[in-house]
N, C-alpha and C positions, 0 to 999 in steps of 0.2 A: 598404472600411474598416468600413461598417455591420455587415457579416456578421460580421467578426473580433471587433468589439466584442462584438456580441451572442452569441457562441460563448463567451467569457471570463467574459462576466457571467452567462451561464447556469450555468457550472460554478461560479462564486462563491455564486450562490443554490442549489446543489444539484443541477442538472440536468446529469449528467456527459457529457462528448465521446462517449464510448462510447455511450450510449444515442441520442444525436443522430445518429450514423453510423449505426448500426443501423436506425433508423427512416428515415434518408434512402436507405440502399441498398434495404431491402424497399419502400420506395414506388416507386422507380424500377423495380424489379422488377415490381411491380403494374401500374404503367400501361404498361410496354412490353408486357407480357402482354396488357393489355385491349386496346392499339392494333394489335398485329401477330400476336397468337395464340401458340400454344404449338408446340413440335415445330420451332423454329428454329435454324438454325446462326448463332450470335453471337459476335462477335469484341469485346472489350472492352480499349480501350488506356488505361493507367492510368499516371499521373503519380506522383512519389514523395510528394505531399501528400496531405493529408485529403480532397482531391477524388478522388486514386487509391482512397483507404480507401473512398470511398462506392462507387466502382466494384467493389472487392473484395467487398463486402457485397451489391452487385446480383448479382454474379456467382454467389456462393453460393447466392441464392434461385433465379437463372435457370436455374441447373445442374438443378434438380431435374426440369424438363420440357423443357429443351431442351440443344442440344451446344454448350456454351460454352469458347472460349479466351480466355485472358487474357495479354496482351502488358504487360508492366512495362517502360515505357521509362526506362532507367537500371538501377541495381544494386541488389539487396535490402539490401545493407549501407548504403544512401543514402536509405534511406525514412526521411521526417523525422520522425514521429510514432510514439510505442509504439502508440497504438491502431489507425493504419494497417498497422504491421507485424503485429500480433497478428491482424488480419483476413485479411492475405497469407497468413499461416503456415495459417490456418483452411482456406482453399483446398485445402490437402492432404489433408482429410478428405471432400472433395466430389468429384464427377463432372469438375470442371475441370481442363483442359489448361493449364498453365503454360508458354508457349512463347517462345524468344527471337525477337526481330522483328528480321529484315534484309532489310526491303522485300521479302520473297518473296510470291508470289500466294498470297493467301488467299480460301477457298471459304466466304463467308457470305452470311446474308440481311439481318443487321443488323450495323451498327457502333456501339458505346457510345463517347465521348469522354468519359474521365474524366481528361483528362491535366492540366489546371490549375484549371479553375473561376475562382471569383472573385479567386485569387492573381494572376490575369494584371496584368501593369504592363510597359508598354513594348513593344519589339519581340520577336517569338517567337526564341529561339535554336535551335540545333541540339542534339539532334536532333529537337526537338518541330516546329519549322517544317516540315521534310521529312517527319513523320510525317502533319501537318496536309494537305499536298500529296497524298500517298499517300490518306488517307481520301477527300479530295474526287474524286478518280480514281475511286475505289471507286462513290462516290455517283453519277458520270457514268455508270456502267455499270448503274444501278439498285439498288444496294445502299442501304437505308435506314439514316439516320444520325440517331442520338439524343445529345445534349449533355447532360451533367449540371450542373447551375446555370448555367453560360456557355458558350457556344461558345467553342472555343479559337482564337484567331486570327481568319482569315477563313474559317472554317468556316461553310457553311450549312446546320444540320442540317434534316431533316424534322419533327424533335420536340425542343424543349428543355424540360427538366424543372428547376425551380427549387426550392430548399429553402425553406420557410417563406413566402417572399413572392417576388413576379414580379421576375424578373431581366432579362426582356425582354419586350416587349410581347405576343409570342405564347407565352410558356410556360406550362406546365401546373404548377401547385404543389403540391407535396407538404407535407403537415402532418406536421413532424417531431415534434411535442409540445411545442413551446416556449409556454407560456402567454403571453397576450396581455401581462398586467402587466410582466413580465419585460422585453419590449422597452422599457418606460417608467421602467425604473430605471436609476441609475447604477451602477457598478461599476468594478472594476480594470481592464477593458477600455477604459472611456473615457480611460483616462491611458496604458495600454500602448502604443495607437497613435498616439498624438500624435507630431509631429516631434521628434528627439532629437538630440543633439550627435553631427556625425559625425567619424570618427577624426581626418580630414585637416583639419578646419575650423581657421579662427584666431579670435584674440579680436574679437568682435563679430559673426561669423557668424551666432552662435545666438540673438540678440536683444539690442535696446538698449531698455531703459523708463526712462521718465520718470515721477516721482512728484511731483505738485505738491500740497503740503499742509503741514499742521504749523502751530502758533501757540503763544505763550507758555503757553498753559494745557495745550495737546495736543501737546507736542513727540515722544510717544511714539509716535503714530499713524503717522507716516511711518516710523519706524525698524521697526516691526513689518512694514509694508507692504512696504518695501526688502527686509528680511531674507527674507521670504517670496518676492519675486520673484527674489531671487538665486539662490535654488535651483533656478531654471528657466532664467534668460537669462545671459549672459556680463557685461552692463554694465546698472547701475543708476544713474541721475542721479536727485537729488532737488533741486527749487526750492524754498525754504523760507527762512521768515524766522528760523528755529532753526539757523542755520548752524553755530554754535561748538558748540553743545550735541551735534548729530549728528554732526559731526567727531570729536568728543572720544569719542563712544560707539563710533564704529567706523571704520577704515580701508575699509572694502569697498565704500563708495558715493562717488560723485562729487557733492559737496555744493556749491551754490551759493545765492545769494540769489535772483537773478533766472533766468529760463530762457535757458538756452544755446541758440543758434540750431542745431539739428541736425535731421537725419533720423530720428526715434525711429520704433521698430516698434510701440509703443502706448504711451499716457499714461493714467496714474492720475490723478484729480481729485478732491478734496475731503477726503481722510483727515486729521482734526485741523485743518481749515482755518479753521472759524468762519464765519460770514457773510460772506463778500469778494465785492464786487461784481467784483473781477477775474476771478473764476473764469468768469463768463460770456464774458470777451473769450477766455479760454484756450479754453474749449469751442469758439467758432467757429474758434479757429486751427486745431485738431487733429482729424482725422476718426476715427481709428482708438484709442477712447479708452474706459475704464472710468470710471464715475462712481459714487463712493460718499459717503454720510454727508452733509456740510454741502454737498457739491456737489448733492446731489439738491434741496436746499432751494432753491439757486439756479436750477437747471435749470427749476423751476417757472415761471419768468419766460419760458422759451422753450422748449417741449417738443418744438419739432422738431429741436433739436440732439441729441435722443436717436437720432437714425437712425445705423445702423452702429455705435451704441455698444453696452457692457453696462452695464446698471445694477444695483446691487446693495442693493436697500433692505429693510428689515424691514419688519413689517406697516404700523407708523404712518407710516414715510417713504413707503411705496407710497400709503397711503390719502391722505396729503397732496397727493400728486400725481395721482392718479387716482381717487379715491373710496372708498366704502366697500368692503370685500372680503366675500364671504359667508362664513359659518360653514362650510357642507357643502364638503368637499375637493373633490369633482368640480365645483362650481360655482366653487370659488376657483380651479381650474386653468384652467376656461374663461375667466374675469375676465383673469387672467395673459396667456393666449394672445391675446384679443381685444386687450389694450392694446400687446402687442408686435408684433402685426400692424398696429396703427392706427398706431404710431409707428416702424415698422421697425427694431426693437431687439431686443436679448436682454436678459432679465431674470432674475435670480436672486432670487426672493422667500424671503428668509431666515425660518426658524422651525424648530418641532420636525420638520417634513417640510419640506425647501428644494423650491421648485418653480422648474425651470429652462424656460424658452421661448423660442421665437423665432417667427415667422409660419409655420413649417412644422410644428414637432413641439415635443414637451416630453418632460421626464423629472421624476421625483421623485429626491430623495436623502436616504435614511435614516440615515448616518452621523452621529456627533454625539452628544452629551449634555447633560444640563442643567449641566454645570460650564462649558460653554462660553458662559454667560452673562457671563461675566467680561469686563471691557472689555479690548478690542482683539484679540478672536478675529474679528471683523469684518473689521479691517484686515489682519489676515492672509489672510482669503479674497479681500479687493480685491486685495493685492498678489499672490497665486497667479494670480489671474484673469488680472492684466494681464501676468504672465510667460507663461503659456499663450498669451495674445492675440496676442503679439507674434509667433508665427509659425503660429499656426492659425487656423481658423475660430472665430466667437464662440460658436456653440452648443456646439461641442465643447470649448473652453476653459472656459466657464462648467460643463458638466457635471464635468470633471477637477478644476476647482479645488474644487467643492463636496465631493466625494467625497474628495479626500486631504484637505481640511481637517477634515472630520468625522471620518475614519479616523485622523487623527493625534490627535484628541481621545480617540477612544476607545481609543487607544494609551495615553494618559497616564492615562485613568479606570481602566482594567485594573491600574493600579500605584498610583495615588492617590486614586481614587474622586473625588469633587467637588471636592477640596482641591487645585487647582492653578492655574497662573497662565498667561497667555499665552505667556510665555518657554518654560515647561514644553511648551505646544504647539508652539511653533518647534522645539524641539529634538526633536522625533518627527516632523517633515515629510519628512525625509530617509528615515526608516525606512518612512513610508507609500510613498513612492517606490518604494523596494527591494521593497516587498510587491507592488506593482502590476507592476512590470516582469518579476518573477519568476513571478507567478500565472499559471496555466494553461498552463504548458509542459507538453505531453503525449507 
């Protein structure tokens, strides 16, 4: 999933997949030439996705100084992306030979596996499974085998060439031109590849979120959070003292005064709650939780309860919990990373630039604008986070929530400048989702 997310985000920031594929295929060709020399007989087995596309580009470059045959496993009309199809057609202008594969004897020195790559999930299906068995038999006869990005199935290549970063311990990495900073930026890819509703699913299969919050003064906070979460999951429960107010606002939520004993997929604690000592007991009761607003103030009494949770503080809330933040962005990032590692949690530090970090990695989110200082936008972020967290890992959920929340704000800003409310923001959440789902299809 990491590679797919990065590919989409690269396009969002202006680095087109066509460029990445060209760089990948060229890099594969250069490494094969440096390892095995020139004037070789090379058979390249290509699948129908972008891994196959990398193989087509590699074939184009290799054909200048080698005898290259390309075997497409499947039909040309089923090639999945526009850029892969374009590179397939470009082979007609080279010395490559396109041949049908019927498990015939092939005379070759090198076989290139460009069948699936990082798209591998589950057991191999036919005809790919039998093609892998065929390549393994060629390897037993002394043919050198090279895999692009990841070996397909139980293939044991002599050389694995990975794009951008190592996919196996022994792989050689091709620099395909992705700037390091893009890897640490959120984008539509962080949303596109999260778990989605299945067509055959039933009510409740796609997540149940509990929101604990609200008070006489802040009855709007759980409404904002619940509305955002309901865009993601099937069922939203609210435990609040403001039962009648929220029930009268919307029939979309299940609203009770006390927490119903249930196996929730995620729990959001703190929005509009005020300083409520019950919050500490609630945090001890649930493991998979998002802690926001007043919940963060209560958390200070037992920071160990942050483990496995997502915290969503702004600067002052963070400093109240963990001490002064540096002004320098790089030092600030490191501080957030250190704290997330110390307490084994994920943190969204809200600000002009959101910093999202867990003990392994971090990302920066630049969506959003000054209009989002209006009250309630943080509640929307917390609701989105809990919705994503119901069915996904914490870090990915936090990145997706930050991007969607800010992107929706930018959609409102484009029409209303800074003159908008949190209700306006909520109205654009669905549009932000649709943008992310459709972005990057090539």
